One Martini backbone bead per residue (centre of mass of N, CA, C, O) as a GRO file, in nm:
protein
  343
    1UNK     BB    1   0.102   0.032   0.012
    2UNK     BB    2   0.065   0.355   0.043
    3UNK     BB    3   0.182   0.696   0.107
    4UNK     BB    4   0.203   0.998   0.310
    5UNK     BB    5   0.392   1.308   0.270
    6UNK     BB    6   0.616   1.565   0.351
    7UNK     BB    7   0.747   1.863   0.164
    8UNK     BB    8   0.704   2.080   0.353
    9UNK     BB    9   0.383   2.185   0.241
   10UNK     BB   10   0.389   1.939   0.052
   11UNK     BB   11   0.235   1.667  -0.074
   12UNK     BB   12   0.318   1.321  -0.089
   13UNK     BB   13   0.345   1.015  -0.276
   14UNK     BB   14   0.363   0.649  -0.219
   15UNK     BB   15   0.440   0.367  -0.441
   16UNK     BB   16   0.383   0.048  -0.606
   17UNK     BB   17   0.515  -0.076  -0.937
   18UNK     BB   18   0.649  -0.345  -1.060
   19UNK     BB   19   0.877  -0.333  -0.819
   20UNK     BB   20   0.844  -0.016  -0.792
   21UNK     BB   21   0.919   0.293  -0.660
   22UNK     BB   22   0.698   0.581  -0.614
   23UNK     BB   23   0.719   0.939  -0.639
   24UNK     BB   24   0.462   1.201  -0.587
   25UNK     BB   25   0.330   1.495  -0.640
   26UNK     BB   26   0.025   1.667  -0.535
   27UNK     BB   27   0.022   1.984  -0.544
   28UNK     BB   28  -0.046   2.010  -0.222
   29UNK     BB   29  -0.172   2.109   0.124
   30UNK     BB   30  -0.399   1.887   0.103
   31UNK     BB   31  -0.483   1.583   0.223
   32UNK     BB   32  -0.734   1.494   0.053
   33UNK     BB   33  -0.604   1.528  -0.222
   34UNK     BB   34  -0.377   1.320  -0.177
   35UNK     BB   35  -0.565   1.077  -0.126
   36UNK     BB   36  -0.702   1.074  -0.404
   37UNK     BB   37  -0.442   1.025  -0.565
   38UNK     BB   38  -0.366   0.757  -0.432
   39UNK     BB   39  -0.626   0.604  -0.509
   40UNK     BB   40  -0.588   0.636  -0.810
   41UNK     BB   41  -0.320   0.484  -0.835
   42UNK     BB   42  -0.416   0.216  -0.703
   43UNK     BB   43  -0.633   0.161  -0.916
   44UNK     BB   44  -0.450   0.142  -1.164
   45UNK     BB   45  -0.277  -0.094  -1.056
   46UNK     BB   46  -0.512  -0.304  -0.994
   47UNK     BB   47  -0.583  -0.307  -1.321
   48UNK     BB   48  -0.276  -0.336  -1.460
   49UNK     BB   49  -0.169  -0.062  -1.485
   50UNK     BB   50  -0.033   0.235  -1.515
   51UNK     BB   51   0.057   0.499  -1.372
   52UNK     BB   52  -0.021   0.827  -1.458
   53UNK     BB   53   0.270   0.949  -1.433
   54UNK     BB   54   0.375   0.846  -1.701
   55UNK     BB   55   0.173   1.019  -1.885
   56UNK     BB   56   0.235   1.311  -1.770
   57UNK     BB   57   0.527   1.330  -1.929
   58UNK     BB   58   0.388   1.332  -2.198
   59UNK     BB   59   0.414   1.489  -2.510
   60UNK     BB   60   0.351   1.598  -2.819
   61UNK     BB   61   0.648   1.610  -2.912
   62UNK     BB   62   0.708   1.307  -2.868
   63UNK     BB   63   0.489   1.194  -3.057
   64UNK     BB   64   0.582   1.340  -3.319
   65UNK     BB   65   0.865   1.214  -3.326
   66UNK     BB   66   0.761   0.920  -3.352
   67UNK     BB   67   0.620   0.957  -3.622
   68UNK     BB   68   0.872   1.030  -3.792
   69UNK     BB   69   1.023   0.770  -3.728
   70UNK     BB   70   0.817   0.581  -3.861
   71UNK     BB   71   0.849   0.699  -4.145
   72UNK     BB   72   1.151   0.632  -4.176
   73UNK     BB   73   1.147   0.326  -4.127
   74UNK     BB   74   0.906   0.286  -4.363
   75UNK     BB   75   0.945   0.478  -4.604
   76UNK     BB   76   0.751   0.708  -4.639
   77UNK     BB   77   0.629   0.934  -4.884
   78UNK     BB   78   0.462   1.135  -4.664
   79UNK     BB   79   0.660   1.316  -4.494
   80UNK     BB   80   0.589   1.608  -4.575
   81UNK     BB   81   0.294   1.592  -4.484
   82UNK     BB   82   0.355   1.531  -4.187
   83UNK     BB   83   0.518   1.787  -4.127
   84UNK     BB   84   0.286   1.982  -4.195
   85UNK     BB   85   0.084   1.879  -3.986
   86UNK     BB   86   0.260   1.935  -3.737
   87UNK     BB   87   0.289   2.241  -3.777
   88UNK     BB   88  -0.015   2.293  -3.720
   89UNK     BB   89  -0.047   2.143  -3.445
   90UNK     BB   90   0.164   2.323  -3.285
   91UNK     BB   91  -0.017   2.577  -3.245
   92UNK     BB   92  -0.170   2.409  -2.998
   93UNK     BB   93   0.024   2.140  -2.885
   94UNK     BB   94   0.278   2.256  -2.802
   95UNK     BB   95   0.384   2.120  -2.489
   96UNK     BB   96   0.153   1.936  -2.447
   97UNK     BB   97  -0.002   1.712  -2.275
   98UNK     BB   98  -0.142   1.420  -2.368
   99UNK     BB   99  -0.370   1.396  -2.141
  100UNK     BB  100  -0.501   1.690  -2.241
  101UNK     BB  101  -0.583   1.554  -2.509
  102UNK     BB  102  -0.901   1.604  -2.631
  103UNK     BB  103  -1.194   1.642  -2.794
  104UNK     BB  104  -1.225   1.946  -2.731
  105UNK     BB  105  -0.945   2.038  -2.834
  106UNK     BB  106  -0.984   1.932  -3.119
  107UNK     BB  107  -1.229   2.111  -3.182
  108UNK     BB  108  -1.072   2.380  -3.159
  109UNK     BB  109  -0.878   2.317  -3.386
  110UNK     BB  110  -1.083   2.297  -3.613
  111UNK     BB  111  -1.189   2.585  -3.591
  112UNK     BB  112  -0.922   2.726  -3.647
  113UNK     BB  113  -0.880   2.601  -3.935
  114UNK     BB  114  -1.144   2.710  -4.055
  115UNK     BB  115  -1.069   3.013  -4.008
  116UNK     BB  116  -0.815   2.955  -4.213
  117UNK     BB  117  -0.949   2.799  -4.467
  118UNK     BB  118  -0.937   2.503  -4.441
  119UNK     BB  119  -0.983   2.211  -4.563
  120UNK     BB  120  -1.124   1.920  -4.474
  121UNK     BB  121  -0.903   1.739  -4.591
  122UNK     BB  122  -0.667   1.874  -4.447
  123UNK     BB  123  -0.767   1.832  -4.157
  124UNK     BB  124  -0.784   1.522  -4.172
  125UNK     BB  125  -0.479   1.474  -4.209
  126UNK     BB  126  -0.404   1.596  -3.932
  127UNK     BB  127  -0.581   1.406  -3.758
  128UNK     BB  128  -0.442   1.146  -3.849
  129UNK     BB  129  -0.170   1.218  -3.725
  130UNK     BB  130  -0.272   1.237  -3.432
  131UNK     BB  131  -0.385   0.949  -3.414
  132UNK     BB  132  -0.116   0.806  -3.476
  133UNK     BB  133   0.039   0.899  -3.231
  134UNK     BB  134  -0.141   0.751  -3.021
  135UNK     BB  135  -0.112   0.467  -3.135
  136UNK     BB  136   0.195   0.446  -3.095
  137UNK     BB  137   0.192   0.507  -2.787
  138UNK     BB  138   0.010   0.254  -2.710
  139UNK     BB  139   0.237   0.039  -2.840
  140UNK     BB  140   0.431   0.082  -2.642
  141UNK     BB  141   0.730  -0.018  -2.436
  142UNK     BB  142   0.593   0.136  -2.259
  143UNK     BB  143   0.330   0.316  -2.258
  144UNK     BB  144   0.251   0.668  -2.330
  145UNK     BB  145  -0.056   0.600  -2.343
  146UNK     BB  146  -0.382   0.504  -2.235
  147UNK     BB  147  -0.507   0.627  -2.509
  148UNK     BB  148  -0.743   0.709  -2.767
  149UNK     BB  149  -0.890   0.966  -2.869
  150UNK     BB  150  -1.162   1.106  -2.998
  151UNK     BB  151  -1.139   1.160  -3.363
  152UNK     BB  152  -1.297   1.331  -3.575
  153UNK     BB  153  -1.431   1.358  -3.900
  154UNK     BB  154  -1.475   1.522  -4.190
  155UNK     BB  155  -1.654   1.617  -4.449
  156UNK     BB  156  -1.595   1.537  -4.791
  157UNK     BB  157  -1.623   1.761  -5.107
  158UNK     BB  158  -1.324   1.731  -5.296
  159UNK     BB  159  -1.368   1.570  -5.548
  160UNK     BB  160  -1.216   1.520  -5.833
  161UNK     BB  161  -1.345   1.556  -6.200
  162UNK     BB  162  -1.121   1.565  -6.398
  163UNK     BB  163  -1.084   1.558  -6.766
  164UNK     BB  164  -1.006   1.426  -7.095
  165UNK     BB  165  -1.058   1.477  -7.397
  166UNK     BB  166  -0.901   1.399  -7.679
  167UNK     BB  167  -0.900   1.685  -7.810
  168UNK     BB  168  -0.791   1.834  -7.558
  169UNK     BB  169  -0.525   1.685  -7.533
  170UNK     BB  170  -0.407   1.749  -7.815
  171UNK     BB  171  -0.415   2.057  -7.780
  172UNK     BB  172  -0.232   2.069  -7.530
  173UNK     BB  173   0.018   1.911  -7.638
  174UNK     BB  174   0.089   2.119  -7.866
  175UNK     BB  175   0.177   2.340  -7.627
  176UNK     BB  176   0.405   2.179  -7.551
  177UNK     BB  177   0.702   2.103  -7.504
  178UNK     BB  178   0.886   1.857  -7.633
  179UNK     BB  179   0.986   1.719  -7.354
  180UNK     BB  180   0.657   1.675  -7.260
  181UNK     BB  181   0.491   1.505  -7.463
  182UNK     BB  182   0.569   1.215  -7.378
  183UNK     BB  183   0.491   1.238  -7.084
  184UNK     BB  184   0.185   1.294  -7.135
  185UNK     BB  185   0.126   1.041  -7.306
  186UNK     BB  186   0.191   0.836  -7.088
  187UNK     BB  187  -0.029   0.934  -6.889
  188UNK     BB  188  -0.276   0.903  -7.084
  189UNK     BB  189  -0.237   0.583  -7.133
  190UNK     BB  190  -0.173   0.470  -6.817
  191UNK     BB  191  -0.220   0.647  -6.537
  192UNK     BB  192   0.022   0.746  -6.416
  193UNK     BB  193   0.208   0.894  -6.203
  194UNK     BB  194   0.422   1.145  -6.195
  195UNK     BB  195   0.648   1.001  -6.024
  196UNK     BB  196   0.661   0.740  -6.198
  197UNK     BB  197   0.754   0.879  -6.461
  198UNK     BB  198   0.995   1.059  -6.361
  199UNK     BB  199   1.152   0.779  -6.238
  200UNK     BB  200   1.196   0.646  -6.495
  201UNK     BB  201   1.397   0.384  -6.623
  202UNK     BB  202   1.577   0.191  -6.848
  203UNK     BB  203   1.576  -0.065  -6.668
  204UNK     BB  204   1.239  -0.076  -6.701
  205UNK     BB  205   1.296  -0.112  -7.014
  206UNK     BB  206   1.154  -0.305  -7.305
  207UNK     BB  207   1.151  -0.244  -7.630
  208UNK     BB  208   1.132  -0.518  -7.777
  209UNK     BB  209   0.874  -0.606  -7.590
  210UNK     BB  210   0.700  -0.361  -7.496
  211UNK     BB  211   0.793  -0.285  -7.181
  212UNK     BB  212   0.701  -0.182  -6.840
  213UNK     BB  213   0.853  -0.163  -6.504
  214UNK     BB  214   0.759  -0.168  -6.166
  215UNK     BB  215   0.885  -0.186  -5.867
  216UNK     BB  216   0.865  -0.300  -5.572
  217UNK     BB  217   0.826  -0.002  -5.365
  218UNK     BB  218   0.791   0.242  -5.598
  219UNK     BB  219   0.502   0.268  -5.511
  220UNK     BB  220   0.236   0.368  -5.330
  221UNK     BB  221   0.138   0.045  -5.286
  222UNK     BB  222   0.418  -0.138  -5.320
  223UNK     BB  223   0.354  -0.243  -5.607
  224UNK     BB  224   0.397  -0.389  -5.886
  225UNK     BB  225   0.433  -0.316  -6.253
  226UNK     BB  226   0.293  -0.392  -6.586
  227UNK     BB  227   0.341  -0.250  -6.921
  228UNK     BB  228   0.216  -0.236  -7.238
  229UNK     BB  229   0.296  -0.107  -7.548
  230UNK     BB  230   0.205   0.085  -7.782
  231UNK     BB  231   0.288   0.231  -8.070
  232UNK     BB  232   0.319   0.521  -7.959
  233UNK     BB  233   0.494   0.454  -7.705
  234UNK     BB  234   0.725   0.323  -7.854
  235UNK     BB  235   0.802   0.581  -8.013
  236UNK     BB  236   0.857   0.760  -7.772
  237UNK     BB  237   1.086   0.586  -7.640
  238UNK     BB  238   1.268   0.574  -7.890
  239UNK     BB  239   1.316   0.878  -7.906
  240UNK     BB  240   1.451   0.899  -7.622
  241UNK     BB  241   1.678   0.697  -7.680
  242UNK     BB  242   1.812   0.855  -7.918
  243UNK     BB  243   1.880   1.109  -7.719
  244UNK     BB  244   2.068   0.960  -7.556
  245UNK     BB  245   2.372   1.127  -7.475
  246UNK     BB  246   2.391   1.417  -7.612
  247UNK     BB  247   2.513   1.568  -7.342
  248UNK     BB  248   2.760   1.336  -7.269
  249UNK     BB  249   2.543   1.178  -7.079
  250UNK     BB  250   2.401   0.880  -6.966
  251UNK     BB  251   2.105   0.875  -6.835
  252UNK     BB  252   1.861   0.682  -6.655
  253UNK     BB  253   1.633   0.847  -6.757
  254UNK     BB  254   1.374   0.891  -6.975
  255UNK     BB  255   1.275   1.176  -6.864
  256UNK     BB  256   1.386   1.488  -6.950
  257UNK     BB  257   1.471   1.789  -6.936
  258UNK     BB  258   1.535   2.063  -7.120
  259UNK     BB  259   1.859   2.028  -7.083
  260UNK     BB  260   1.936   1.708  -7.018
  261UNK     BB  261   2.056   1.691  -6.687
  262UNK     BB  262   1.771   1.572  -6.595
  263UNK     BB  263   1.490   1.507  -6.466
  264UNK     BB  264   1.171   1.536  -6.446
  265UNK     BB  265   0.966   1.756  -6.272
  266UNK     BB  266   0.833   2.039  -6.230
  267UNK     BB  267   0.550   2.203  -6.456
  268UNK     BB  268   0.306   2.393  -6.390
  269UNK     BB  269   0.332   2.651  -6.562
  270UNK     BB  270   0.352   2.508  -6.838
  271UNK     BB  271   0.083   2.359  -6.817
  272UNK     BB  272  -0.113   2.603  -6.782
  273UNK     BB  273  -0.029   2.742  -7.045
  274UNK     BB  274  -0.126   2.518  -7.236
  275UNK     BB  275  -0.423   2.524  -7.148
  276UNK     BB  276  -0.473   2.818  -7.228
  277UNK     BB  277  -0.395   2.795  -7.533
  278UNK     BB  278  -0.615   2.554  -7.577
  279UNK     BB  279  -0.890   2.632  -7.440
  280UNK     BB  280  -0.967   2.418  -7.163
  281UNK     BB  281  -0.880   2.500  -6.909
  282UNK     BB  282  -0.810   2.404  -6.605
  283UNK     BB  283  -0.560   2.153  -6.536
  284UNK     BB  284  -0.440   1.841  -6.433
  285UNK     BB  285  -0.223   1.589  -6.443
  286UNK     BB  286  -0.415   1.392  -6.280
  287UNK     BB  287  -0.638   1.382  -6.505
  288UNK     BB  288  -0.501   1.156  -6.668
  289UNK     BB  289  -0.573   0.928  -6.476
  290UNK     BB  290  -0.877   0.946  -6.507
  291UNK     BB  291  -0.879   0.917  -6.815
  292UNK     BB  292  -0.753   0.635  -6.844
  293UNK     BB  293  -0.967   0.481  -6.693
  294UNK     BB  294  -1.206   0.564  -6.867
  295UNK     BB  295  -1.095   0.460  -7.143
  296UNK     BB  296  -1.058   0.160  -7.069
  297UNK     BB  297  -1.353   0.098  -7.002
  298UNK     BB  298  -1.472   0.201  -7.284
  299UNK     BB  299  -1.283  -0.016  -7.442
  300UNK     BB  300  -1.336  -0.302  -7.271
  301UNK     BB  301  -1.157  -0.326  -7.035
  302UNK     BB  302  -1.107  -0.491  -6.777
  303UNK     BB  303  -1.103  -0.370  -6.462
  304UNK     BB  304  -0.870  -0.536  -6.347
  305UNK     BB  305  -0.668  -0.456  -6.569
  306UNK     BB  306  -0.688  -0.148  -6.534
  307UNK     BB  307  -0.582  -0.153  -6.239
  308UNK     BB  308  -0.299  -0.269  -6.314
  309UNK     BB  309  -0.210  -0.030  -6.491
  310UNK     BB  310  -0.273   0.217  -6.283
  311UNK     BB  311  -0.254   0.111  -5.964
  312UNK     BB  312  -0.517   0.016  -5.836
  313UNK     BB  313  -0.617  -0.145  -5.534
  314UNK     BB  314  -0.907  -0.027  -5.504
  315UNK     BB  315  -1.233  -0.007  -5.602
  316UNK     BB  316  -1.325   0.267  -5.486
  317UNK     BB  317  -1.106   0.440  -5.627
  318UNK     BB  318  -1.162   0.353  -5.916
  319UNK     BB  319  -1.460   0.452  -5.927
  320UNK     BB  320  -1.383   0.755  -5.883
  321UNK     BB  321  -1.224   0.763  -6.170
  322UNK     BB  322  -1.488   0.656  -6.316
  323UNK     BB  323  -1.605   0.887  -6.518
  324UNK     BB  324  -1.889   1.072  -6.604
  325UNK     BB  325  -2.003   1.215  -6.891
  326UNK     BB  326  -2.201   1.382  -7.108
  327UNK     BB  327  -2.161   1.176  -7.333
  328UNK     BB  328  -2.252   0.928  -7.171
  329UNK     BB  329  -2.541   1.029  -7.115
  330UNK     BB  330  -2.628   1.064  -7.407
  331UNK     BB  331  -2.577   0.769  -7.496
  332UNK     BB  332  -2.780   0.643  -7.299
  333UNK     BB  333  -3.034   0.778  -7.419
  334UNK     BB  334  -3.001   0.663  -7.707
  335UNK     BB  335  -3.010   0.361  -7.629
  336UNK     BB  336  -3.288   0.366  -7.498
  337UNK     BB  337  -3.445   0.466  -7.744
  338UNK     BB  338  -3.371   0.229  -7.932
  339UNK     BB  339  -3.495   0.010  -7.755
  340UNK     BB  340  -3.792   0.116  -7.746
  341UNK     BB  341  -3.834   0.122  -8.061
  342UNK     BB  342  -3.789  -0.202  -8.086
  343UNK     BB  343  -4.066  -0.301  -7.932
   0.00000   0.00000   0.00000
């Protein structure tokens, strides 16, 4: 059993847990308050848990550091996003003890971010980072938190629905500089992500067999992928192969930048300028991914095969990319009319 004693005017409590003796300040000069704290600690120990004093020492800063360590160990690609989420969370929780972070404090954080005009999706990513911190803390040995607080998520209505009709893509591609035309064509035909195309190397290309392979672990879902090239893509890659080494050094990447001394990286300004000149309105490079999925489905390619080409792992995400256009709706009405007239 524990005991209570004084150190100056302040009461302290002493108790044993898992073979170790612990002393803790009650932060009060009132005996009854110290007794309640001692009963609380004895109750926690009797239930097989750790005394709350362990958790009182853990702060948000320690949990956020553990989250970044987890990202580094598992080589997660979204490290930058995690760091950005932590930077926003620190505005409210930096230096705060983990035990004092509860649902109400999280609610106030959400209100603050909404007043800063942050989108619900952005806030949800930040809340996911906070929830992950507590989950990692609860799994530690010994645990750093006694549990994970309820952290609600906001409703998201920001699903992007952009895509290219074939004529719009051709018009936009004509406005791109020469070094980006093949890059855009590859994205339009395969639905691969920008990063997957930008980091593609000749080691992954077999021109004679007409195939390109992504290694396991190099994609967002960590799974490998193989795509066979059609006639146009074979010509695109052959053209880039013929240019290889013209700058004096044969670089490993397939798609090189304008100078030819490095791989293609970001080209947002050039992309938006091309869209403007083509008079198709603002589009994202990621719209090519949605477009490729849509085109493969409408071409009659089995959905499972289309998912393997584009790299979609779950059906729900694939369905979100399989967008219906006004042309599809018009064609549906025409087919229904033809069917009814034939009865």
